[in-house]
Structures are given as C-alpha cells and as structure tokens.
C-alpha positions in Angstrom: 158.8 215.6 -239.2 156.6 218.2 -240.0 153.7 215.2 -241.0 154.2 213.9 -237.6 154.1 216.9 -235.6 150.6 218.2 -237.9 148.9 214.0 -236.3 149.9 214.8 -232.7 149.1 218.1 -231.9 145.0 217.0 -233.3 145.4 213.8 -231.2 145.8 216.8 -228.5 143.5 218.8 -228.8 141.3 216.0 -229.0 141.9 213.8 -225.8 141.2 218.3 -224.2 138.1 217.8 -226.1 137.4 214.8 -224.6 138.6 215.8 -221.2 136.9 219.1 -220.3 133.4 218.2 -222.5 130.2 218.1 -220.8 130.2 217.2 -216.9 127.6 217.5 -213.9 128.6 219.9 -210.5 128.9 218.9 -206.6 125.0 218.9 -205.9 125.4 222.0 -203.7 123.3 221.6 -200.4 120.9 224.2 -198.4 121.1 222.9 -195.7 123.6 221.3 -193.0 121.2 218.5 -191.8 118.1 216.6 -192.9 115.9 216.2 -189.7 112.5 214.5 -190.7 110.0 214.5 -188.3 105.8 214.1 -189.4 105.4 218.2 -189.7 109.2 219.2 -192.1 110.8 216.7 -195.1 111.1 219.1 -197.8 114.8 220.4 -199.0 116.8 221.5 -200.9 119.8 221.8 -203.6 121.5 223.1 -206.0 122.8 221.5 -208.9 124.6 222.1 -212.5 126.0 221.0 -215.3 128.4 222.9 -218.3 129.3 223.3 -222.4 125.5 221.9 -223.5 122.0 221.0 -222.3 121.4 217.4 -221.9 118.4 215.7 -224.6 115.3 215.7 -223.9 114.7 212.2 -223.8 117.1 212.8 -220.2 116.0 212.3 -217.0 117.5 213.5 -214.1 117.9 211.4 -211.2 118.3 212.8 -207.1 119.6 210.0 -205.5 120.4 209.2 -202.1 123.5 207.4 -200.6 122.9 205.0 -197.9 124.1 206.3 -194.1 127.8 205.4 -194.7 128.4 207.7 -198.4 128.3 204.4 -200.3 125.7 204.5 -203.3 125.2 201.5 -203.9 121.8 200.6 -202.8 121.8 204.2 -203.7 117.6 205.2 -202.5 115.5 207.8 -205.8 114.5 211.2 -204.1 113.5 212.9 -207.1 112.8 212.6 -210.6 113.7 215.3 -212.7 112.8 215.6 -216.7 112.1 219.5 -217.1 115.8 220.7 -216.6 117.4 219.7 -219.5 118.2 223.0 -220.9 118.8 224.3 -217.0 122.2 224.7 -217.0 121.6 225.1 -213.0 118.5 224.6 -211.5 117.2 224.8 -208.0 115.0 221.3 -206.5 113.6 220.8 -203.6 112.7 217.1 -202.4 112.1 214.4 -199.7 113.7 212.3 -197.2 112.9 208.8 -196.4 111.0 208.2 -193.3 113.7 205.4 -192.2 116.5 207.9 -192.0 119.3 207.3 -189.0 123.3 207.8 -190.1 125.9 210.7 -189.6 127.3 210.3 -193.3 124.5 211.1 -196.1 126.0 212.4 -198.9 123.2 212.9 -202.3 125.1 213.1 -206.4 122.8 214.0 -209.5 122.7 211.2 -212.1 121.3 211.7 -215.8 120.0 209.2 -218.6 120.9 210.7 -221.8 124.4 211.3 -222.0 124.5 209.3 -218.6 126.5 210.5 -216.5 126.1 210.7 -211.8 128.0 213.7 -210.6 130.3 213.2 -207.1 128.8 212.9 -204.2 127.5 216.1 -201.8 129.2 217.3 -198.9 128.0 214.6 -196.6 125.2 215.3 -193.8 123.5 213.6 -190.7 120.0 212.8 -191.4 118.0 211.2 -188.7 113.6 210.5 -188.6 112.9 212.3 -185.7 109.7 210.3 -183.6 107.1 213.4 -182.1 106.8 211.3 -178.9 107.3 211.3 -175.1 109.0 208.3 -173.9 107.8 207.1 -170.4 110.6 206.3 -167.6 110.6 204.3 -165.6 106.6 204.4 -165.6 106.5 208.1 -163.8 107.5 205.8 -160.6 111.1 207.1 -158.1 112.4 204.5 -156.7 114.4 203.8 -153.3 117.3 201.8 -154.0 119.1 199.2 -151.0 122.0 199.3 -150.0 124.5 197.4 -152.3 121.5 196.7 -154.1 121.2 198.3 -157.8 117.8 198.0 -160.1 116.9 198.7 -163.3 114.7 201.3 -164.7 113.8 201.6 -168.7 112.5 203.2 -171.1 108.0 202.3 -172.2 109.3 201.9 -176.0 112.6 202.0 -178.4 113.2 205.0 -180.5 116.6 205.1 -181.9 120.0 203.7 -182.1 121.2 204.1 -178.7 120.4 206.2 -175.4 122.3 208.5 -174.2 121.4 208.8 -170.5 121.4 211.8 -167.7 122.2 211.8 -164.2 121.6 214.9 -162.0 121.1 217.6 -165.3 124.5 216.0 -167.2 125.3 212.9 -168.9 126.3 209.6 -167.6 126.3 207.1 -170.4 125.2 205.8 -173.6 123.6 202.5 -173.5 122.6 200.6 -177.4 119.1 199.4 -174.9 116.4 201.4 -173.6 117.3 200.6 -170.4 119.9 201.2 -167.4 120.9 199.4 -164.4 122.0 202.2 -161.8 122.9 201.2 -158.8 123.2 205.4 -157.3 121.1 207.9 -155.9 120.4 210.8 -158.5 117.4 211.8 -160.6 118.4 210.2 -164.0 116.7 210.2 -167.7 117.4 210.3 -171.1 118.2 211.7 -174.4 117.4 210.0 -177.6 120.9 209.8 -179.6 120.5 211.3 -183.0 123.0 213.0 -183.6 122.3 216.1 -184.7 119.1 216.0 -184.6 119.9 215.4 -180.9 117.7 217.1 -178.4 113.8 217.1 -179.6 113.0 213.5 -178.1 113.5 212.5 -174.3 111.7 211.1 -171.5 110.7 212.4 -167.3 112.6 212.8 -165.0 112.8 209.5 -162.3 114.5 210.4 -158.8 116.7 207.2 -157.2 117.2 207.6 -153.3 119.1 205.6 -151.5 118.2 203.5 -147.6 119.9 202.8 -145.6 122.1 199.6 -144.7 120.5 197.8 -141.9 120.7 194.3 -140.0 118.8 191.9 -137.9 119.4 189.0 -136.2 117.5 187.1 -133.4 118.7 187.2 -129.8 120.7 184.3 -127.8 121.7 180.9 -128.8 121.3 179.8 -132.9 120.9 176.3 -131.6 118.5 176.2 -128.2 117.4 172.9 -127.0 113.8 173.0 -125.1 112.4 170.8 -122.9 108.5 169.8 -123.8 105.5 172.0 -123.2 107.9 174.5 -122.0 108.1 178.3 -123.7 110.5 179.5 -125.9 110.9 183.8 -127.5 112.4 184.1 -130.6 113.3 188.2 -130.3 114.3 190.0 -133.5 118.1 191.2 -132.4 116.1 195.2 -134.1 112.7 196.6 -132.0 111.3 198.9 -134.6 107.8 199.6 -134.5 107.6 200.9 -139.0 109.3 197.7 -139.7 107.2 195.2 -140.8 108.1 191.5 -139.1 108.0 188.2 -140.9 109.1 184.8 -139.2 110.0 181.7 -141.0 109.0 178.4 -139.6 111.4 175.0 -142.1 111.7 177.7 -144.8 107.9 178.6 -144.7 106.3 182.0 -144.0 104.8 181.7 -140.9 100.2 182.6 -141.4 98.3 184.9 -139.4 100.8 186.4 -137.3 100.8 190.8 -137.4 103.0 193.1 -139.5 104.9 194.6 -136.8 106.1 191.0 -134.0 109.4 191.6 -132.8 109.0 188.9 -131.0 107.8 184.4 -131.2 107.1 182.4 -128.7 106.1 179.1 -128.9 105.4 176.2 -126.4 107.5 173.6 -127.0 106.3 169.8 -128.6 106.8 168.1 -131.4 104.7 169.8 -134.2 106.6 172.9 -132.9 110.3 171.9 -133.6 111.9 172.9 -136.6 114.9 175.4 -137.9 113.4 178.7 -137.4 114.3 183.2 -138.8 112.8 186.9 -139.3 112.9 188.9 -142.5 112.1 192.5 -141.8 111.6 195.0 -144.1 111.8 198.8 -142.9 109.5 202.0 -144.2 111.6 202.4 -147.5 110.8 199.2 -148.5 114.6 197.1 -148.4 114.4 193.8 -147.1 117.2 191.7 -144.7 117.0 188.8 -142.8 118.7 186.5 -139.6 120.1 184.0 -139.6 118.7 180.2 -138.5 118.0 179.0 -134.8 116.8 176.3 -134.4 114.6 174.5 -131.4 114.7 171.2 -131.1 113.8 168.7 -128.3 116.2 168.5 -125.4 115.2 164.5 -124.5 117.3 162.3 -122.3 114.8 159.3 -123.7 114.3 158.9 -127.2 111.7 156.8 -129.1 112.3 155.3 -131.9 109.5 153.0 -134.8 111.9 149.2 -135.4 109.1 148.5 -138.3 107.5 150.4 -141.2 105.2 153.0 -140.3 102.4 152.0 -143.0 101.3 147.8 -143.5 99.1 146.5 -144.7 97.2 142.8 -143.8 95.1 140.8 -146.0 92.5 137.4 -144.5 94.3 135.9 -141.2 97.6 137.5 -141.7 98.6 140.3 -138.4 100.8 143.0 -139.1 103.3 143.7 -135.9 104.8 147.1 -134.8 108.5 148.5 -133.5 109.5 150.8 -131.4 112.9 150.9 -129.9 113.4 152.9 -126.5 117.1 153.7 -124.5 115.4 153.5 -121.0 115.5 150.1 -119.8 112.5 151.0 -117.0 110.1 153.0 -119.4 106.6 152.4 -119.5 104.7 152.1 -122.5 101.4 151.8 -123.6 100.3 151.4 -127.2 96.8 153.4 -128.6 94.3 152.5 -131.2 92.5 155.5 -132.8 93.5 157.9 -129.9 92.3 155.4 -127.3 94.5 152.9 -124.9 95.3 149.4 -125.4 95.6 147.7 -122.3 97.9 145.9 -121.2 100.1 146.7 -123.8 103.3 147.4 -121.6 105.9 145.9 -124.8 107.5 147.0 -127.1 106.0 145.6 -130.0 102.9 145.1 -130.1 100.8 142.8 -133.2 97.6 143.9 -134.4 95.3 142.0 -136.9 93.3 144.8 -137.3 93.3 148.7 -139.3 93.7 151.7 -137.3 96.0 154.7 -136.4 98.4 153.0 -133.7 101.2 154.6 -132.0 102.7 154.9 -128.4 103.4 156.0 -125.1 106.8 156.0 -123.2 107.2 157.1 -119.5 110.2 157.7 -118.3 111.7 159.3 -115.0 113.3 161.8 -117.0 112.9 165.5 -116.1 113.1 166.8 -119.0 111.2 164.1 -121.4 108.3 163.2 -119.2 106.0 161.4 -121.2 107.4 160.7 -124.8 105.0 159.4 -128.4 106.3 157.4 -131.1 105.8 158.6 -134.7 101.8 157.3 -135.7 101.8 153.9 -136.9 99.3 153.1 -140.1 97.5 149.8 -140.3 95.2 149.3 -143.6 92.6 147.2 -144.8 91.3 147.2 -147.6 88.1 148.1 -148.2 87.5 147.1 -151.9 89.2 145.1 -154.6 89.7 145.1 -158.4 90.2 141.7 -161.3 91.4 142.2 -163.9 91.8 139.0 -166.2 93.1 138.2 -170.0 94.5 135.0 -171.9 98.2 134.5 -172.1 100.1 136.9 -174.9 100.1 135.0 -177.7 96.6 134.0 -177.8 95.0 134.8 -181.2 91.2 134.8 -182.1 90.3 131.7 -184.5 93.8 130.9 -184.8 95.5 129.8 -181.0 94.1 126.4 -181.3 94.4 126.4 -176.9 95.2 129.1 -174.3 96.3 130.2 -170.6 93.4 132.4 -169.3 95.2 134.2 -166.5 94.2 137.0 -163.3 96.1 140.2 -164.9 95.9 142.0 -161.2 94.3 141.8 -158.4 94.7 145.7 -157.0 93.0 146.4 -153.6 91.8 149.7 -152.8 92.6 151.1 -148.9 90.9 152.9 -146.7 93.2 156.2 -147.5 92.9 155.9 -151.3 95.7 154.1 -152.5 95.9 152.0 -154.9 98.3 148.0 -154.2 99.4 145.4 -156.6 98.2 142.0 -154.5 101.1 139.7 -154.9 100.4 136.4 -156.0 101.9 135.0 -152.8 98.5 136.2 -151.0 96.6 134.9 -153.7 95.3 132.3 -151.1 93.5 135.1 -148.7 91.1 134.9 -151.2 88.7 132.5 -152.8 88.7 132.5 -156.7 85.6 130.6 -159.2 85.3 130.9 -162.9 82.6 131.6 -164.8 81.7 131.1 -168.3 78.4 132.2 -169.9 76.7 132.6 -166.9 77.8 129.3 -164.9 80.0 128.4 -162.9 82.9 126.2 -164.0 83.3 124.9 -160.2 87.3 126.2 -160.8 89.4 127.7 -158.0 92.6 128.5 -159.1 93.8 132.0 -160.1 94.5 130.9 -164.2 92.6 128.8 -166.2 93.5 126.5 -169.0 91.1 126.1 -172.3 92.5 123.2 -174.3 90.5 123.3 -177.9 87.8 124.8 -179.2 85.0 123.5 -177.5 85.7 125.5 -174.4 84.5 128.9 -176.5 82.4 131.1 -174.7 82.6 134.2 -172.6 84.6 134.2 -169.3 85.6 135.8 -166.5 86.5 135.5 -163.4 84.9 136.5 -158.8 87.0 136.8 -156.4 85.4 136.4 -152.6 86.7 138.4 -150.1 85.2 138.0 -146.4 82.0 137.0 -148.2 82.4 140.0 -150.3 82.1 139.5 -153.9 84.0 140.9 -156.8 83.7 140.3 -160.8 86.5 140.6 -163.3 86.4 141.9 -166.7 84.6 139.4 -169.4 86.9 138.0 -172.3 85.3 136.7 -175.2 87.8 133.4 -175.9 87.4 132.0 -179.6 89.8 129.5 -179.4 90.8 128.1 -182.8 89.1 124.8 -185.1 91.6 122.0 -184.9 93.5 120.9 -188.6 90.6 119.8 -191.1 91.9 116.8 -193.1 90.2 115.3 -196.5 90.7 111.9 -197.5 88.3 109.5 -200.5 86.8 107.3 -198.3 85.2 105.5 -201.9 86.8 105.9 -204.9 85.5 107.5 -207.5 84.6 104.9 -211.0 81.5 104.2 -213.5 80.0 101.6 -210.4 79.9 104.4 -208.1 80.4 107.7 -206.0 82.4 108.6 -204.0 83.0 109.4 -200.4 85.2 111.5 -199.0 85.3 112.3 -195.2 86.8 115.5 -194.0 87.9 115.4 -189.9 84.4 115.6 -187.4 84.6 118.8 -185.3 81.2 118.3 -183.1 78.4 121.3 -184.1 80.9 122.5 -186.6 79.3 123.8 -190.8 81.3 122.0 -194.3 81.3 124.0 -196.8 82.4 121.6 -199.7 84.2 123.0 -202.2 84.7 121.5 -205.9 87.7 123.6 -208.5 86.9 126.7 -206.2 82.8 126.5 -206.2 81.1 125.7 -203.4 78.9 123.1 -204.3 77.2 122.8 -200.6 77.1 123.9 -196.9 75.8 121.5 -193.9 76.8 119.5 -190.8 77.7 116.8 -192.5 81.0 115.8 -192.4 80.7 113.7 -195.8 80.1 114.4 -199.0 78.7 112.2 -201.3 80.0 112.8 -205.4 80.0 111.3 -209.1 82.4 114.6 -210.3 86.1 114.5 -210.3 87.7 117.8 -209.8 89.9 119.2 -207.3 88.2 119.2 -203.4 88.2 121.3 -200.4 86.7 121.8 -197.5 86.4 124.4 -194.8 84.4 123.2 -191.7 83.0 126.4 -189.7 81.5 127.3 -186.4 81.4 130.8 -184.4 82.8 132.5 -187.0 85.7 130.6 -186.4 87.2 128.5 -189.7 89.7 125.5 -190.8 90.7 125.2 -194.6 91.7 121.7 -195.7 93.9 120.6 -198.1 93.1 120.3 -201.5 91.8 116.4 -202.7 91.9 115.2 -206.6 89.5 112.9 -207.6 89.5 110.8 -210.3 87.4 108.0 -211.3 89.0 104.6 -210.3 88.5 103.1 -213.6 91.8 105.0 -215.2 93.4 101.8 -213.9 91.0 99.9 -215.5 93.1 99.9 -218.8 96.8 99.5 -219.8 98.2 100.5 -222.5 102.2 99.7 -223.9 104.2 100.7 -224.1 103.1 103.8 -222.4 101.4 106.9 -222.6 103.9 108.4 -224.5 106.0 106.5 -227.5 109.0 107.5 -230.0 110.0 106.0 -233.0 112.2 106.0 -236.0 111.9 107.7 -239.3 110.4 105.7 -241.4 109.6 103.2 -238.8 106.4 101.9 -237.3 105.4 101.4 -233.6 102.7 99.5 -231.9 100.7 101.3 -228.9 98.5 98.2 -227.6 95.9 98.5 -225.2 94.3 95.6 -222.7 91.7 95.5 -220.0 88.6 96.5 -222.1 85.7 94.9 -223.4 85.7 97.6 -226.6 88.6 99.3 -228.4 88.1 102.9 -230.6 91.2 104.5 -231.7 91.0 107.9 -233.1 93.1 110.7 -234.2 93.1 114.6 -233.3 91.0 115.4 -235.4 88.4 112.8 -234.6 89.3 109.8 -237.2 88.7 106.7 -235.8 91.8 105.0 -236.8 90.6 101.5 -234.9 88.2 99.5 -233.5 90.7 96.8 -231.4 93.1 97.1 -229.3 95.9 97.9 -231.3 97.0 101.3 -233.0 99.8 100.8 -235.9 101.7 104.5 -235.7 103.9 106.4 -238.5 103.2 109.4 -237.7 103.8 111.9 -234.8 100.5 113.2 -232.9 98.1 112.3 -230.1 95.6 110.0 -230.0 93.0 109.1 -228.2 91.3 105.6 -226.8 88.1 105.0 -225.5 87.9 102.3 -224.0 84.5 100.0 -222.4 84.5 98.0 -219.3 81.3 96.8 -218.5 79.3 99.8 -218.5 81.8 102.4 -218.0 83.4 104.2 -220.4 87.6 104.7 -220.3 89.7 107.2 -222.7 93.5 107.3 -221.9 95.6 109.5 -224.7 99.0 108.1 -226.6 101.3 111.0 -227.8 103.8 109.5 -230.0 106.7 111.5 -231.1 109.4 111.1 -234.1 113.0 110.2 -232.5 115.8 111.2 -234.6 118.9 110.6 -232.8 121.2 108.1 -233.5 123.2 107.8 -231.1 124.1 108.5 -227.5 125.1 111.8 -226.2 127.3 112.7 -223.8 126.2 116.2 -222.6 122.8 117.5 -222.2 122.1 121.6 -221.1 118.5 120.8 -218.8 118.3 125.0 -218.6 114.1 124.8 -220.2 115.4 126.5 -224.0 113.6 123.4 -225.5 117.4 122.6 -226.8 119.4 119.2 -225.5 117.4 119.6 -222.1 116.8 115.6 -222.7 118.7 113.1 -222.3 117.1 111.3 -225.6 118.5 107.6 -226.6 118.4 106.6 -229.9 114.6 104.5 -230.9 116.4 100.4 -230.5 117.0 101.6 -226.9 113.6 102.5 -226.2 109.6 100.8 -226.0 112.0 97.4 -225.3 110.2 96.0 -221.3 113.0 93.9 -221.1 115.5 97.1 -221.7 116.8 98.9 -218.1 117.7 102.3 -217.9 119.2 103.0 -215.0 121.6 106.3 -214.2 123.7 107.0 -210.8 124.9 110.6 -210.1 128.0 110.8 -208.6 128.4 109.6 -205.1 126.5 105.6 -206.4 123.1 107.1 -205.4 120.7 105.9 -208.4 118.5 108.6 -209.5 116.7 106.5 -212.3 116.1 103.3 -213.1 113.3 101.5 -215.1 111.9 99.2 -218.3 110.2 101.7 -220.2 112.5 105.2 -220.5 110.6 108.0 -222.8 113.4 110.1 -223.3 112.1 112.5 -220.2 115.1 112.7 -218.2 115.5 115.0 -216.5 112.0 116.0 -215.8 112.7 119.1 -214.3 115.8 121.9 -214.7 118.2 120.5 -212.9 121.1 122.8 -214.4 125.4 122.4 -212.7 123.6 121.9 -208.9 125.9 119.8 -206.5 129.6 119.4 -207.0 129.9 117.2 -209.5 127.3 117.9 -212.9 128.8 114.5 -213.7 126.0 111.2 -213.6 126.1 107.6 -215.2 123.9 105.4 -217.2 123.5 101.5 -217.7 121.3 100.3 -219.5 121.0 96.4 -218.8 118.9 93.8 -221.1 118.4 89.9 -219.4 120.3 91.4 -215.6 123.7 92.3 -218.5 124.9 95.6 -219.3 124.7 96.3 -223.1 125.7 100.0 -222.5 127.3 102.3 -219.9 128.8 105.9 -219.7 128.6 109.1 -218.4 126.7 112.6 -219.0 127.5 115.7 -217.9 124.8 118.3 -217.1 126.1 122.4 -218.0 123.8 125.6 -218.8 
C-alpha cells in the first residue's frame, strides 16, 4: 500500500508540471480598431510568456486571422528574434492594405519550442482610401412624375455603401449606385466598419416635376376630302413647351419647337397616323394618343396587276386598275405625259416607263383620283455566263455539253434579274470556238470527242446589241487506246505493234517501262521481245494502252514430249524428245552438253536447256525434271501454299502417257480439269475449302475406258 501511494504522488506531480509549464499569454492590444490609410499603418500590442526563457534559436511570429477570426490562412505581420528572454514585451507592427472586416484577431506563435498563444480580443480593421467619391458627376436631377432614375458613384471602394436622404440614413446597397423615385438631397458614405465616416460623396439634389398630360383636340379618326386643310391641335398651348409631331412613327422634320398646332393639306402623301410629343422645361415628356387622317372618298381606285413589270423583245405588258364607279373616266399617263384615247381599265404597253391612271368621278369629295404608279422596265444590258456540265473533268471526260449557266438582265433602275429559259427565244445565240463562229444558234452546245477541244464562248444578241460570255477552255480526254501485235516477232522478221489511230496525237512507245521513242505514227517496228505499251498524247491529255507481251513466235516451232515439266520414278529413266528442229543441243544447269540429238535420257532431278536450230533461228526451251515418289493416289490434299501436300500428285505410272486422260469434276459435276498430259500441278493456286462442298471427283481413262476413279477432299 505504501509503494502504491508513492507512485501516485509522483504521477500527480509530473502531470502538474506538464499542465502548468511554459505558456504564451493572450496578446493585449493597444488599439480598439485598426483604420489603415496611406499615411498611417502602425499598431502595438503587449505579449508575454511564463516560467522560463525560450531557446536562443526561437522566432516569434505575430499572425493575423482572416476577417472571420480564422487562422487557417494566417497572415504573418512580423517576425521577432530578440525577445526570447523578455517575459513581457511590446511590439509594433503594420496591417495588410487589403484588410476589411469586423472580426480580426492576432496571436503570437513560437518555433523553439513550438507553441501558440490564444487569439487576442477581436477588432475591426479596414483600409481607408484617401479618395473623394463623386456622385452623379456632381449633377442634380429632375425626376418626372411616376419615374425613377439611377444615381451612381464614380468608383467602387467598399463592399457596401450607406446612403443618406436629407441628412438621414436612408438605405444600404452592395453596389455603388442607388435607384431613386423621390425627391431629396442624396449622398453616400463607404461602409468601413468602425472606420466609417472618412470616405463620402458630394450631395446630389433630386427634384420632382409635376405630372401633365397632352392630347390632340377633336376625333381620333379624321376623314378629309382631297386638297382640303386639316389642323391637328395639341390640348395644351404653352410657349415653354417643346412640341414634336410624328407621322407614322417618324418625326416630322423642319418644325419649330413651339408648334402647338399642325396644319395639313389633305392629299395622298399626307394621309397617315399622327401624334405629338411634348416636353416641359423640367425635361419631362408626354405623348398624345394617335389620330388617323385618311382620305374621305366614295370612289376607290385599285390596281389589278403587278406594279413592277419587265418586257423583253416583242413582248408587251398589261397594266390594270379597277374603279367602283361605272361612270368614271380614265386617262393613262406615261412618264407624267397623258396618253390619248386611253379611257379603259387596262392598258397594253410595249415600252418601258412609269405609268399611272387618273380617274375622273362626279363625286364631290373624290374628284380626280390617281392610281398607284406602274413601273415597266426593259433591260439596258445583259450578262451571260457558260460552263460545262457538272461531270466534266479535263482530260478525263470524253464528251460534254456547254450550257448557259445564267443570262442576267440589268434594268434601268439598276436591278438585276435572271432571264428564264422560256424567254430565250427573244435572243440570238452564236457559239464561237477559237475566235471562229460555229454557226450554232442554241443556248447549249454538245461536244462529242477530243476533236472538239478548244476555247469556247457564247455571243448573245438582243436588239442588235451584242454581249459575250466568259471563255471556257475544253480539253476532252482521248479515246481508249488499244495496242495489238499486227505482225508476230520471229527470227526471220520484226514484229509490228499497232495502236488506235488518233489524229495529230504523239505516240510514246515503252518497252519494259523504258521509253523507246516518240512519234506521230501509231505503229512500231521492233525486233526485241518484252512488255510493250503506248501512251498517246494530245494538247496536254494522255491515254495509255494496256501492256502487251511480245514473244518470238519461233518458240512454237519446237515441241518437247512429254512437256516442259517431267516427273519420273526413283531408279528409272525418262525420255525427253524434241521435234521440229534441224539441230539440237541439250545442256544441264552448269552448261554441260548432255546430248546433241533430239532425245535426252533423264534420271536426275534438275532443269535442262534445249537449244534447237530451225533454219537461221535459234529456239531455247527448258525442261524441269522432278522425282516422283508417290506410290498411291491421294484422296486428301491441303492447298494452302505451305508446300506440304499442296498438290494432287499421281504415281509415275499415271504420268507421261499421251494415251492416259485425267478428268477432275466438282461436286456438281462440272469439269474443272481435263488433260492428256497431267503433271501433278493441280490445283494451280490455293483453293482452300471454297464453296459449300470441298469435295472433287477424279477419273483416269485410257483408250476410252476408265481405269481409276475416286474422290479428292480439300482441307486447310
């Protein structure tokens, strides 16, 4: 029990020492609030700590909270390094110039050892700019009845503003402006918390003007006979007022400011809707109701045809009106000159001009009525453009059609219109090629082949005036060029190659890709074998032939039996027999002469060369001999080009026998191979398992009788 009591006491003392050890006291401010400006930014506070000095490497930091008292992003105001042994000291520091709020605090933080004081008493802090705010540009304002206006400061220096009306606090706004609808003396003060009062504006006086209304005396709708006087009079006549009269929403220019009455001479140009706008000396305005002034007439003249018409060539235009007075007389005018003998409701015209009709009635108010003006235009010039049809491409298209893209007429008023194709009969067309007239008088032109290539344009004639289109350079492609061997190559004669004749074309002759010659001839004489082609060229366009392989025809003079590919069984000898020559020489791959007769006995795989003489010609042919170890006819092959079991190979006894026929059919009975000299090379290319059935059937016949048959399955 005694031992337990001693341990408890020691623990208590240890905890007490830890709890009441070295501490930093709460900062004591030497100011109540911080008003910072360009001329003052110096503040003091007293700091203290207890028990023992701080380490010599310690640094004290005076830190400022945000405007809400939070030190999460504390601002360091000052660093102190010389007060580590001063248990109480006073320090001077400055505030940041963006300080603006009512709940700032400071604290003292040390680094060695690290500890932080509690926050000081909160205080308001603001930066007070040394400025003078200008309200409404120093201008007073007159407020019209039931209206409002916006008065604004010329700068924004605070988060909010206190507004005063007649010296009494009126309202607060977040923006440096205020909407007012009442008279009074207004000014604003920037809200800066405890520092408020140092930044304020001038006073602006807002006056109110009494309300007034204006009208036009009389009825809202006035019907006036033509050439009579109509007076519109404002309901208020005040020499200090400004009167502005409007017709159909547009201000009537040329009137004096003091015009309380408007005098009108009733005629077609003066009818409309009228109102007056009046402004008093205080700048307040009001608008009257609208009064409609119209013609009082019992007879109406209306147009029955279009007011704007275009005539072309010998065509005419018909102008028409309707009059609801059967006894009215009509006189038509052209360019303000009367046209005699035109007492009719319609008029057919063949000339351009401005036309209207005057109608004479017995109605006292109607009197003489005038129709709207008809404008009849005839083109003063034309613009024509041509092009080829949309599928045309230089040197590729072999025929095309040139068409009139558009024919535009320019009228006397400057307007341009498209002339429709239905009216083309009023024009004369003439096509030109390379400055020469073709004598073709249509709006389009068909070009059939390259012989029509050239520079084209279209001439359009209207009433002896000529208009030329743009030029179109046509380059039609050459026709297909074929190349044929019209005389075979042999050791006795050269070959003749003949290409399709094209007038004036240059023929570029190529052998194995190399240019041999260029000429105007469509034939070539050559004694060199190879792959030939020809390129025909004319005015920048070309056309190539398909290549033609030229080989000496003398190769067909010599035959080799059983063929150019011979198989033989191991341990046996196969005979190769040549025919058709005057002399023979057989050599192996190394050039060794093996035989000088028509027969060569072969017992070794390899490639053998036969040089045969036929008259003055030498014919060279090769024979490939291959060992055939096949002992039975296969019924499965895999023609996938992997060199393993790709071909259907027969035993040697079924080969090199001209009396033996091999026939292969597909699953549908169609013959795919029939030969008397099978050489173990079927199928000639990879067939895979094409189609629905990869099964084929073979028949081996001799002397007209079948000696062997079966199936062949193709697999991958």
